[in-house]
N, C-alpha and C positions, 0 to 999 in steps of 0.2 A: 899369974893366974890370966891366960887370955879372956879377952870378952868374946862370949856370944857373935859369930858373925853371922849377919841375914841371906838367906840365900839370893841370887840375881832373880830378878824380873823376869816371869814367865811371859810369852807371848800366849795370848788367848785371843783366837779369831771370834769377830762379832757374830749376831747370831746367824746362824745356818739349820739346816735339817735337824731334826733329833736323831735321825738314824742316817747310817750311810746310803748310799743308792746302792739297789742291789745288782750284784754282781751279773754280766751279759754271760747268756747260755751260748755253749759252743759253736751253735747255729748263726747266732747274732756277730761273734767274733769272726767266724769263718767268711759271713759277709761282707763284713770291715776288710779283710784282708783281698777278697776279691776286688771289690772297689778298689783299693789300693794299685793291685795289678791292672787294674782298666786304665784306672787315672794313668798309667806311664805310657800305655797305648793310645789312649784318646787325645791326650794334649802332651806332644813330646817335648822335652826341654824342661823348663823352669817350674811353669804352672803346673805340668802334670808330676813333678816331683815333690812339688809342694803340697799340694791335694795329697799324694800318695804319702807322704810322711805324716801327716796330720791325722790321717786314718790309720796309719801303722800304730800312731802314738794313741789313739783312743782306744785301739786291741789292747795293747801293751797295758794301759792305764786298768782295764779290764771291768769298769764299771757302766751301767748304762746313762746316758742323758738323758734329756727329757725328750719325748717327739715333738718334732719341731724343730729340734736345734740346728745350729749351723750344721755339724756335724754330720746330724741326718739327712737334712736336704742334699749337702753335697753327696751322700751314699744315694738316695734317691735320683739327683740330676744324673750321676754318672751312669747309674742301671740304665735310665731311658736313653742316656746317648748311644750307649753299648747296644740296646735291644733294636734301636731305630731302624727301619727298614733303609737300604741303600738307596739314593738316588738311580732311576736307570740310566742306563748310557744313552749319550743322546747321538 
């Protein structure tokens, strides 16, 4: 007769929100994808690629982050830069 085995320990994360964050709406996800596209155009090279990948990762994650989070501030900054008036030609 074999001895009963104990199950392996289960990882339990620390205290967190009681419910998952709400999913993003289609409009919110579309805004992130637009910001990712614009980031590549505004900041060519590794910086734009990094910003675009982070924005797309949040879009793929699909859940809303807190207002004022780093991703939210990045999206707002890219939107401001994109909509800025061009400097007049000298």
